[in-house]
Every structure is written in structure tokens, then in C-alpha cells.
N, C-alpha and C positions, 0 to 999 in steps of 0.2 A: 138776311145775313147767313142763315143756314144754307140757303140755296147757293150763294156766292162761295161759301166755305166748301160746299160739296164740289162745286165746279173747280175750285183750286186744287182739291185733292185729286180729282180725276185728271186734271192737267199734269200734276206732278207724277201720277202713276204712268200716264202716257209717256212723259219725258223719260222716266226711269226705264220703262220697257224699251224705248227707242235707244237709250244708251246701252242697255244690255244687249240688244240686237246688234248694235254697232260693234261692241266689244267682241261678241261671238263671231261676227262676220270677219272682224280684223284678225282674230286668232285663227279662224279657218283659213284665211288668205295666207297668213304667215306660215301655218302648218303646211299648206299646199305648196308654198314657195320652197319651204325646207325640203319637202319630199321631192319636188322637181330638181332642186340642187343635188340631193343625194342620188337620184336616179341618173342625172347627167354625169355626176362625179364617178359613179360606178361604171357607166359606159365608157367614160374617158380612160379610166384605169385599165379596164379590160381591153380596150383598143391599143394600149401601150404596155403589153405584158413585161417586156424587158425592163423598162423603167420602173414599173410597179413592183416587180419582184426584188430588184436591187434595193429600192427604198424600204420595202417591208422587211427584208432581211437585216438591213442596217439598223433600222429602228428597233426591231425585235431583239437584236443583240443588246442594244443599250438599255431598253426597258426591262428585258429579262434579267440582265445583270443587276439592275437596281432592285427588282422584285426579290431576287434570291438573297441578296445581302440584307435587304430590309427585313426579310423573314427571319434571318438570324438575329439581327439587332432587336427586332420586336420580341422574339421568343426568349432571348437571353438577357437583354438589357432592359427592355421596356415593360415586359409582362411582370406583374408583381409576383413575388415568391408566395407559395401557398401557406403563408402564416399571417396572423393578425398583426397589422402595423409592423411589417417585416423590417422597415428601416430603423426601428427602435431596438431590434434584437442584435446582440453583440456576442462575440467570443471573448473570453477573458483568459489571458495566459500569464504564467510567471515569466519574468524576464531576468536573465542572469547578465548583469552589467559587465563584470570582469571578463566573461567569456563571449560576450556579444551574442547570446542566445536569446532570441526574441519570442519564440513561440514554444515555450516549455510547458509541460503539464503542471498541475496545481496540486499542492498537498491538501489533505483533508482539514488540518487546522487553519490553513489560509482560507479555504472555502467557507468554513464555518464562521470565521471572523468577518469576512466580507459580507456574508449574508446577514449577520446579526448587527453589524455596526455601520454599514454603508447605506445612507439614504439615497445614493445615486441610482439604485436599482429598485424597481417596483417588484421584481421577481428575480430569482436566481436558481439555477438547477445544475446538476452535475451528472456526468456519465463516465464510464470507463472506456478504455480502448476496445474497439471491436475485436472479436476473435471468431475463428471458424469453429462451428460445432456440427456434430453429426446428428442429423434429423432422421430418426428411424421411421421408415415407411413400409407398407406391405410389400413393395418391390425392393429395389436396391436402395440402401441408405444413401442420403444425399447431404451435401454440405450447405449450411446456411450461415450467414454472418449474424452474430448476436452480440448484444452489449447490455450491461446493467445500467439503469438510469434511475435517478431519484424521481419519485412519482410526479413532482410538480413540473417536469419538463414538458408535458403535454399541455398543461394549462398555460405555461409561459409562452408556448408557440401559438396557443389559441386555436388548436386543431382538434375537432371532435371525431370520434370513430364512426365508421359506417355500420358497424355491428358491435353490440356489447358496450363495454366501458373501457376507460384507460386505467392506469394503475392508481391506487389510492394510498394514503399514508399507512393504513393498516397492513397493506401488502408488503411494506418495507420492514416490518418488525421481524426480528430474528426467528421468532416462533411461528410466523405466518406460513400457511401452506404455499408452495411454489406456484406462481402464476406467470402468465406471459401475454403480451400483446404482439400480434403478428402483422406484417405488412400486407397490403392488398395483393402484391405479386405472389407472396407465399400462399396466401389464401386461394388465389385463382390457379396457380401452377402446381402446387403441391397437394391441394385439397379440393380441387375442382370447383371452387366458389361455393362450397357446401355451407348453406345458411345455418346448419346445426353445429358448426364447428365450435362456436362459443359454448363453453361449459364442458367440452371434451378435453381429453388429455393428449399431449404430444410428448415425445421423448427426445431430449437434447442431451447428447453424450451420456445416455443411459439414465438420466434423471427425468422424472415425470413432472410436467408442468400443466396446469389447467389454463386453457385459453380463455381469456376474459374479454378480448376485444380485437377488432380488425380495423386498421387505419385506412384512410382514403387512398386512392391511386396516387402514385408519385410522392407520397409523404416520406420525408427523411428527417431525422434529427440532424441539424447542421453540424458537420464535423465527423460524421460517421455514416457509412453505407449499410449499417446493420438492417436486417429484415425482421429480427425478433428482439423484443425489448423485455427484459426481466427487471424486477425491483432491485435497487441498490440501497443497502442499509449502511449508514455511516456510524452506527452505534459502536461497532467494534473496529472502526478504522484506525490506522496507525496514528498515534498521538505526536509523532515526530514530524516537524515541518520538512524534514529531509526526504520523506517518502512522497514523491511527486508523481501521481498516477492518474489524477482526475482531469477530465475535460470539462470546462465550465461555460455555461450559457447565462446571459443576463438580459433583462429587459430594462432599458434606461427609463428612469422615472421622469415625469414631465419637468422640463426646465433644465435637464442635464444633457450634456453632449459627451462625445467620446473623450474629449480633452479634459473636461471638468471631472468626469468619472475617474479617469486615469489618475488625475492629481489627488483625488480623495483616497483611492486605493493605495497610492504610494505612501500616503501618511500612515495607513495601517501597516504597510510593509516595513516602514521605518520602525514602528513600534515592535513588530515581530522580530526585527533584527536585533533590537536591544534585549528582548526576552530570550531569544534563542540564537546567540551570536555564532554558534558552531554550525547552524543549519540555514539561517535566514539572512546572514550578512551578505551583502552584494546582490540581493534579489529585490526586484521591483515588479511592476505589472505592465502588461501590454494588452490593449483593447482594440479589437478590429470589428467593424460592422460585418454582420453575417452576409449581406449581399455581396460585399467586396471579397469576402473569403470564398464564397461559392463560385463567383464569376472569375475572379482573378484580375489584378490590375493589368497584367500583360495582355490577356485576352480582350479585355475591355478596350484597351488602346488599339489592338489589332482590328477589332470590329469597327471602331470609329474611323480608323484610317481607311478601311475598305469602303465605308460609306462615301468618303470623299473620292476614292478611286473610281467607283462606279458612276459617281456624278460626272467626273471627267470623261468617262467612256460615253455617257449619254450626250454630253456636250459635243464630243467629236462626232457621234452618230448624227446628231441634229445638224451640225455644220455640213456633214456630207450630204444629208438629205436636202439641205438648203441649196447647196451647190448644184445638185441634180435638178432641183426645182427651177433655179435660175437658168440653167442650160436649157431645160425643156421649155421654159417660158419664152425664150428667144425664138424657138421654132413655132410657137403658137401666136406670134405677134399679129399675123394677118387675121387669124380667127378672132382674137380679142378686139382688134381694130374694127372688124366688121360688126361685131356686137355693139361696140361703142358708137359706131356710125348709125346703127339702127335704134339708138336711144338708150342703151344700157348705161347707167351711171357708174362712176368709179366705185362707189360703195357696193353696187350690185356685182360688179366684176370681182372686187376684193372678196366679197362674201362667197362667191362661187369657188374661187381659188382656195379660200380657207376651208370651205366644206370638203374639197378634195383632200386637203392636208389632214383634216379631222378624220375623214374616213380611213385614210392610210394609217393614222395613229391608232384608231380603234382596232383595226385588224392587227396591227403590229402589237398592240397591247395584249390581245388574246394570244398571239404567238409568244410574246414575252412571258406570259403566265405559264404557258406550256414548257418553255425553256426553264423557268424558275422551278416548276414542279420536278422536272428532270434533275436539276441541280440539287434540290433538296433531297431527292431520293439518293443521289450519289453521296451527298453529305452524310446521310443516315447510314449508308453502307460502309463508308471509309473514314468518317470523322468522329467515331465514338469516343476516342481518347482526347481529341483536340477541342471539342465543343462542349462546354458545360451546359446542362439543361437541354441537351439535344432533343429530348422528347417534346419540348415546348416549341420547337422549330417546325412550323407547318404553314401551308397555304390557306390561311383563314381570312375572315372578313376584313380585318385591318390591312392585311397585305393586298387583297384585291382592291380595296378602296385606295390605298397608296398607289398601286399600279395604275388605276384609272386616272388619278390626278397626274401622275407622271406622263401618261399617254397624252392626255389633253394638253398638258403643258408643253410637251414635245411638239404637238401640232402648231402651237403658237410660235415656239422657238424656230422651227425650220420653215414654217409656212408664211409668217407675217411679212418678212422682208421681200421674198419673191412676189407675194400677192400685191404688196404696195408698189413695187417697181413695175409690175405688169400693168396695173391699173393706171399708171402715169405715162404709159407709152404714147408717143405722138401718132395720132390716127393717120394723118396725111403721109407721114414718113413711112409708117408700116404698110399702107396700101400701095405707096409708090414703089417700095422695094419688093413687093410681091412675096413677102414671107421669107426673104433671104436674111433676115436678122437686122432690123433697123437699129436695134439697141446694142449692137456689138460694141465692144470696148467701153470706154467711158466709165460711168459709175458702176454699172453691173460688173464689169471686169474687175474694178477695184474692190467691190464687195466680195467677189469670188476669191480674189487674191488674199484678202484679209481673213476669210474663213479658212483658207489653206494654211496660212501662217498660224492661225489659232490652233488648227488640228495638229500641226507639226510640233508646236510648243507644248501643248497638253500631252501628246503622246510621248514626247521626250521626258517630261516630268515623271510620267508613269514608268517609262523604261529605266530611268536612272534609279527610281525607287526600287524596282524589281532587281536591278543590278546590285544595289547595296544589300538587299535582303539575301540575294544569292551568295554574295561574298561572305556575308555573316553566317549563313547556313553552312557554307563550306568550311569556314573557320571553326565553327562549333563542332561539325562532324569530324574534323581533323584532330580534335582533342583526344588524346589517348586515355581510354577508360581504365587502363592498367591490367586488363585481361582480354582474352580472345573470346568474343561473344559468338563467333561462328561455330556451327556444329555443336552447340551446347544446349541441352535441354534441362528444364527445371520442373520439379513436381513438389508441391507443398502438401505435407501430410501432418495432421494433428491427431493425437491419440487421446480419447476420452478417459478421464480418471476412473469412471465406472468400469471400463473394460481393461484398463491397465493401471491398477492401483499402486503397484510397487515400482520403485525406481529401476530395479534390474529388469523388469518387464519392458519398460520404456526403452532403455538403452539396448536391450536385446533385440527389440523390433527393428530399430534403425541399423544395428550391426548386421542383422540378417538381410535387411533390404539392400544395404550397400554391398554386402558380400555376394548375394545372388545376382545383383545387377551387373557385377563385373564379369560374370560368365556369359552374359547375353551376347549373341552375335551382333556385330555392328557397334558395340559399345567398347570404347578404348580405355576409359577410366571413369570412376564414380566416387563421389564423396557426399557429405551432408554438411549444411551450414544452417545456423539459427535463423538468419535473415539474408536472403539472396540479394545481390546488387540490384538496385532499382526496384526492389520489392516494397512491401509495406513496412513502415516503421524504421527507426534508426536508433537502437538503444545505445546508451553510453553511460559512463561513470567517471568519477574523479580518481586521481591517483597521486602518489607522492614518492619521490626518490628517498630511499633509506639513507643514502650517504649525505643528505642535506637536511637542514632544519625543517621541521614540519611547517607547512604553509599557514599563513594567518587564516582566520575564519573567513570563508567565502572566497579565498584566493587560490584554492587548489586547482591545478590544471585538470582539464578533462580530455577524454578521448572516446571515440566510438568503440563499440566492442562487438565481436562476433565469436560464436562458439562453433568449432569445426571438427570434422573427423580427419584422421590421417589421409593424405592424398588430395586434400582440397586444393592446395596451391598448384600442384601439377595438373589437376583437372581443369582449373580455371586458367592455367598458364600464367600465373602470377609468379614472377621470378624470385627465387630465394637469393637474397643479396649476400648474406653472411650467416654463419651459425648453421642450425639444423632445422628440419621439419619435425612435426609431431610424429610420434611412433605409438605402437600399441602399448608400450610401457608407460605412457603418460596417462595414468588412470588413478582412480581413488586409492589413496594410501601412498602414492609416489610423490616426490617433491613437486610443489606447485611451479609450473612453468608457463611462460607467455611468449608469444611472438609478436613483434611490433612492426609497424610500417615505416617506410623511409621518411615520410612526412613527420612522424613522431620523433624520429632521430634528429631531423633538421631543427625541430623546435626545441627539443629538450636535451639532446646530446650532440650539439653542433660540431664540436671538436673533440669528441670522446668516443671510446669504444663502448657501445651499449651492451653488447653480449656479455653476460656474466653479471650485469648490474641487477640489483634487487629493487623492486617497487612495492609499495603498499596500495592495494586497490580497494575502492569503495570508501570505507572509513579510513581517512588518512592518518588517524592516530592509533586505531586498534584493528584495522582490517587485515586480511590475510596478505602474506608476503609472497610475491611471485618472482622467479628468476627469469630474466630475459635470455632465451636460448637461440633466438634467430631474428633476422630482419628480412622482411620481404618488400617487394616493390609496392608502390602506391596503387590502390584500386579505388575507383570512384563508385560509391554506393548510392548516391543521391542524384547527382546531375553532372553535366559536363562543365558547368560554370566554375569560376575560381572558388566559389563557396562550397562546391561539391568535393573538394579535396580536403579531407579531415585526417587528423592523427587517428590511428586505428590499432586496437589490441585484439589479438586472436587467442582464444583459450581452447584447450582440449576438451572435447565433448565427454570423453570417457572419464575425465578427472572430476566431473561434477557429481556430488552426492545426490543432487536433485536435478537430474537431466531434464532438459526442455522436452515437453510433450509435442511441441510443434517444430518441425524441422523441414528444410527444403533439400530434396535430393537433386544434385547437379550431376549430369552425365554428359561426357564428351563422346560423340558418336561419329561414325564415318559418313552416314547419310540420314535423311529424314525417316527412312523406313524403320529405324530402331525405336521411334517414338511409340509405335503400337505395341511392340514387344515389351518395352519398359512399362507402359501402362498396364498391360496384362499381368506382368509380374507383380506390380504393386497391388493390383486388385486381388490377386490370388493369395497374398500373405494373410489377409483376414477378411472374410466375406462380410463381417459386421461393419466394416469401414466403408465410407464412400469411395468410389473410384476417383483417384486424383486426376486433375487436369494436367496435361503435359504442355508446357509453353516453351517455345524457343526463346533463349536468352536475348536474341537480337530484337525480339518484339518488346521485351521489357525495356531494353536500352532505348528503343525508338520512341517509347512514350515520353521520354524526357524532352524530345524535340518536337512534340506534337503541335504546340502552338506556333513554333517557328516554321514548321512544315506547312501548317494551315495558312499562315499569312503569306508565305512565299508562293505557294501553289496558286492561291486566288489572285494575289497581286501580279504574279508573273503571267497568268492566263489573261487577266484584264489588260495588262500592258501590251501583250502581243496582239490582242483584239484591237486596242487603240492604234497601235502602229500599223496594223493591216488596214484599218479604216482610213488612217491618214494617207497612207501610200495610195490606196485605191482612189481617195479623193483627189490627190495630186494628179494621178494618171487621168482621171475623168476630166478634170479641168483642162489639162494640157490637150487632151484629145479633142475636147470641144473647141478650144481656141484654135487648134490646127484646122479643124473643119471650117471654122468661121473665116480663117485667113487663107484658105486654099487659093483663092483668086490672087490675093496679095503675094503668096509664095510663088505662084506661077509667073506673075509679072517680074518678081525679083530674079527668078531663074531666066526669063527671057532677056533681061537686061544684063545677064552675065554673072549673076551670083552663083557660086559653086555650091555643090551639095554639102560640102563641109561647112560653108558659111551658113547655109540654111539650118544645118544640124546644130551649129553653135548658137544660132538665134533662139531656138526652142530650148535647148539644154541650158543656155544662159539664163533664160527667164525662170526655168525651174530652179536653177542654182540660187538665184536671188531670193525667191520665195523660201527656199530651204534654209539659207543662211539666216535670214531674218527670223524665221520660226525657231531655229536652233538657238539663236542669241536670246530671244525672249524666253525659251524653255530653260536654258541654263540658269538665267537669273531667277526664274520662278522656282526651279528645282533647288537652287542654293538656299532659298528661304524655307521651302516647304518640307524638304527632306529632314530637317531638324526634328520634325514630329516623329521620325522613325528612331530616334536616338535610343529609346528604351527597349526597342526590339532588336537592336544590333549588338553583335558580339565581336569585339576586337576590330571593328570597322568604323571609321568616322563617317558621320552623315554628309560630310563634304569631301569624301575620298577622291583624291585627284585622279587616280587611274580611271575610276568609274565615270567621272565628269569629262574625261578626255576621250576614252574609247567609245562609249555609247553614242555620243553625238556624231562622231566620225562614222560609226556603223550606220546610224540612221541616215546620214547624208549620202552614204554609198547606196543604200536601199532606195532613197528618194530619187537619186540620179538614174539608177537602173529603171525605175518606174517611168522616167521621162524619155527613155531611149526610143521606145516604140512610137510614141507620137512624133518624136523628132525625126525618126527615119521616114515616117509617112510624109512629113513636111518636106524632107529632102528629095522625095520622089515626085514632087509636084510637077505636072506637065505644063510647060510653057505654052504649047499650042492651044490647050484648053483655055488658059488665061487670056490669050490674045483673042480667041473667038468669044470670050465672055461667058464661058461655061463654068466658072468657079462656083 
């Protein structure tokens, strides 16, 4: 029995070895066949450089566009934010229902009540608005952004420092020594990545802080771009709910959503309104997810839209490549027929042709990655204001993997149908026609026509989308901002309290800065404003008319406010409608005066003369009374959208007992050369201060249109690529058909057909394809352009003019593309046709 058992084991081992040898031999044969196919495919492509280059460029454009847009989508939308469970982190705002203000700062009493009473949050933290501070260095002082935060902000975000520690509860005590946590960028750029920085002191606005930690690269507290964080103590915070100055972060507790947390905080808000009717009436809460706040709904929609756009471009590129494959397959009919006659199966021929398509796609994929790399580099150079999280956009492993999948998928898309058609060619017919195209007409022509129709329809959808965005952009750009941003420079300057402790020192600095800047060559006028248009922040306050009954609690009207020096309106070219401008006499001790905007007149003095009227500002019951002395034109300080036009009050800078330490110098100049002299002047006023940056006002205004410009630029570029590919595809198909029908055209000419008739024959065929493609494209565009609705300004997604003009334009371009093949057909030689030389 043992002997038989041993023999059975030996037999099984032999069988196993035989199977393994068979499998290895099979794999070797398959690998050898694959290598043969690849070598043959390479030789075939090299032997036809014109065809190969056109297909490679076409596919590379489609694949590169997809790779570039996916890199943006991956970096901005898909890559997680650098926080623990980022989707659970939210921003919490106060919301003023009567004034429709949704994203308002929070008072300290509100924040304390929310944190103590709401189980909707597992953690809550607060921070103040960021400010510019002077960082003293051994060389020139520099400006850094800093903000005060409650110590638990770092644990809420779940981010640990790379050096040292974060802030602790003890650091927020009033008697605690000043400490600070710095960003990775400040550590590397200002301190040379010195590992001994922790424990050393730095000077911010003349105050010494001990550095206790350094945060990781790209770390930011959501809602602020500050690079230095100091402790925020709320022990001595204002007890009035009317003092709203905090920004609040929260981490949703398990089981709670934004909606349920909002409902819970609204209950607390109702309770606060009963306790403090003068301050909390009319206020509720608004909660937004941090990822949505960082990325922005409009930009998210733009990126998703662009993903669809580049998918259309890839489909058009694949259709073009498929048409070229079909045309070339007709010239290879004899070659493929000979291979079939010698025993090659349909599967073998199909595999060879797909291998050629695969090789083309792989090479095109590499080219597409290079194009994507160039596109990302351009985006980094010009898209800093348009693309959030731009530092996360890169050509990394997910992008390469996505591009590889797209390239292989493209090979199937454009190679499968031509390979299938070629493998089914009739061997006898192909050999009998001697390579002159046995498969002319018929199904192949129908497939090519269908591909052209698809290309035209897809390109029309993209062209109409680009046209709508262009009209929207033009409408947005045509909105009057209320001032002339041309030849206008701005420079933000903040004075540290340690260097300028007295109010007269602060006002004296800006008075001297404005006065000396007026004498500079190339400068025509200069003034100062507390917050420049389209700059950071938009302060405002409530007011009440003295000649009317005081408004009910929470019902007082509000307006934005700016503090300006005399000459501000003439420098900005904001027209004075009535009354007077500020003068040097509007100073401390003089009567309180205010200048209001035309929008404020329309809302609150629609049929009255506002000049000479008195209003109470701030506290509508006990606040200071101001007399309106002038009305100026409307100026937009936030955006060009309808929401950007707000009522505005202007106050005289010299009349404030506590003048602002941060002001923006605005200078109107003759040319850009004055920027350097203005910067030099401001730098010379006080060597202890950082040299302010000089920014053209038109650059600040342009930032408000960054997302619209980003979407329009990419959409328009891809639409033009799609149209070019579609037109080239139409031209290629017509040229091929004319070559195939040269004999037929000659016979027609020999039988008396005029050149005009032959011309109309080809152009008519092109016109039929174009009309069908345009009809399909208009129907598709009518449904798909509705996705653009949120990106459009004063333009309907079904705008009639766009839907009429652009199809006509594309039809003209398509007909022009058909003229050259048509002229070639009209010149067909009848004698060659008679002799059978077609």
C-alpha cells in the first residue's frame, strides 16, 4: 500500500510539473506574441509619420486637458484638508435676520453660551480678525499677519506642531507671559528654519513674545490667513452681546448635522433675545462646513463643470482618432486580407490593431502628462487668486494613475470600432480590388459620418457654454464700481502701539505721509482710507434718524462705514452729488459730520433732502449725533454683484479722538513709475516700520472676478480646442471621401457634370452632417447649460442670441473646412476616370 501511495504521489508531482511547464510556456508564448505585436505596431507607426503625429497630438490634447483639470479637482476637492475629520469642522456665525446679514461675527457672551449649553459641538474655539503686525528682524522690519486664538483651536483642528507645543489654557490667563506659535512659512522664511527658535523671543509691534511652537507646512486656522497665533483671553471680554468681534469654529458632536446644530443654537439665540432685547433681538445663527467655506460653492461648481468639459474634449479627440483609424484601415485592406488569407484569425487581426491603438494612447498619455505639467505651472503662475488650495495642485501619483486609465480607455474608445470593422473585411473583395478600398461607403462611411455628427454636436455644446460665460463676464465687467481704478495705487500701513502710543502721533504720521506724497513727481492726488475698496474687511454699524422715532430692538438700519482724509473722493474720482467734501476743519472738537452714499439716500431718504439731516450712529438711543453734509456717488467695496452695492457712511479721519492705526494710502498717478517713489517715501518716514507693498487698485478689483475669469479662460480654451478638432475631423473625412470617390467624380465629369455640381455634391454632404450635428448640439446644450446658471451674471443659460449666433458661426467654419476637399473633387480629370486611373 505504501508503494502504491508513493507512486500516486510521484504521478501527481509529475502532473503538477507538467501543468506548471505548460503554464510557463503559455505565458512565454503570450509575452512573445505581445512583443511581436508591439514591434510590428511601432514599425507601422514609424512608417506612417503623418498619420501617427496627427493622432498623437489629437489624443495628447484630450488626455492632457483631462489630466490638468483632474489635478485641480484632486488637489482642491478630493484631497482631505489637513485637519482631523475635516468634514465635522464648521464655522459658526451670527445671522442678522432683519438686515439679511448671514456671515456676521460673534459676541463673547454668545460664544460662551454656545460652548457651555450646546451638546451639538464636541469642541468650540474662537479667534479674532487677523491684523498686520510689524515683526522686528535684524535686517528690515517685516509685516506678518497675526491673530489671537483661544488655546483649544489647535486641539479642535487635531493638528500637532512640528516643533515645541501649541497654546495652553495657562497661556490665556491675563497675567501669563506673552507667548506665540508661528507658521511653518514664518519659521523657514524669516528664521531660516532654525530648530532653536522655540524658547526664543520675537518682537511683534514692539512687544516681546516667546515662541513656544512651530506648526506644520500649509497649516491655517480656517477663516484666517494669519502666520502667528497668540493667546486670546475672554476673561475681560465685553459683556454686551452687541460687541460682535469673534470668529468661531466648532466640531460637530457625533449624531449632529449642520441643520440640527443650527436649530439648537437658534434656541439659545431666542433665549438671548429675551434677556438682551436691545442687542440680541433679530439675531440667529448660521453654520457652514469648513471645506465649503475654504473651497467656495462657486469654485466647486466651476471645477465640476470643467471635468465635464474636458470629458467632452476627450470624446471629440477619440472620435477624431477613430475617423483617422477608419480612413487608414481602408488603405490597409489588402495587407489585412493577405494576413487573413495566410491564416490569421479575426481575433489575431483585432488584437494587432488594438495594440497599435494602445501604443498610440500610451505615447499620447506621456505627452498629455507633459501638457498637464505645463498647464499646472501656468496655473501656479497666474491662478493664485482664483484657485483655493493651489499649493495642493500637483502632478502626483493619483493624477498619473488617472491619466493612465484615461489613456487606456481612449485606446479602446478610438481603436475598437476600426479594429472590429477591419477584421470583418471580405478577403476576396479586398484582394480583387487590389487595395483600392473594398470597404468604401457602406457601414464604414456611416460610422465616420456618425462620429463627425457627434464631434460637431459636442463642440457646439462647449462653444455655447463658453459664449454664455463670455457674455456673463462682459456683463460683470461692465458693472460700474463707482470709482476709476486706473492709475490708482494703494499702500496699507499699520502703526504699532509700542511705537506710536499717542493718538496725535498716529494722526500726525498719516497727515505727514499724505502731505509729502502729494509733492511726489507723477502723483496727482493722495488721500487715506480706513479700508480700501476690495480690500480686507467691511466694517459697518447701525444708525437712526433723529427726526423719527427710535427703531425697535434689532430693527435699526445698518450701513457700511469708512474713515477718510480730505481729498479721498477726488482721488478715487467718486462724484460729489450734493453738499460738500471733508475739509481740514473737520477735526476733533468741531461738529460731527458725515457724508453718505447715494444708495443710502435711496433707501432712507427716497423723496427728501438728506443734507442737513441728523443721524445717531452706533447706539441708536445714546450714540453720537452726526450731521449729513454731503452725498457722494455709490462705490462698490466688496464685489460687482448686486449684493456688492451697500449703503455707506464716510467719516472724517481727523475728527476721531482715537484715530485708526491701520490706514490705506491711495494715490492717483500719471504712470506706473510713481510706485517706486511712493514706496520709497513711505519707507523713509520711519525706518522702524516695514516697507509697505504698493498694489495697483485694478489688481484688487480684478480679484473679485477671479473665479469667473478662471472658468471662462479654461472653458473657452477647451471649447476652441473642441471646435478645432471637430473642424479638422470634418475636413479629414471629406478629404478621404473625395480621394475614395475620385474615379466616380471623374466619371460624373465625363458624363457632363459641371464643376459647380461636383462642388455642391461635396459641400452638400458636409452641410447635411453639419446641420444634423448642430441640431443635436442645440438640444443637448439647451439641457446642459442650465448647470452654468450659478456661474452666470445677468445672462440666461438659454440666452437666445448665444443659441443663434454660435451655431451659425460653427456652420460657417464647418463649410469653410469643406471647401478645399470640394474644390479637389471639382478638379477631377475625366480622362483619368475613363482610363480607369481613379
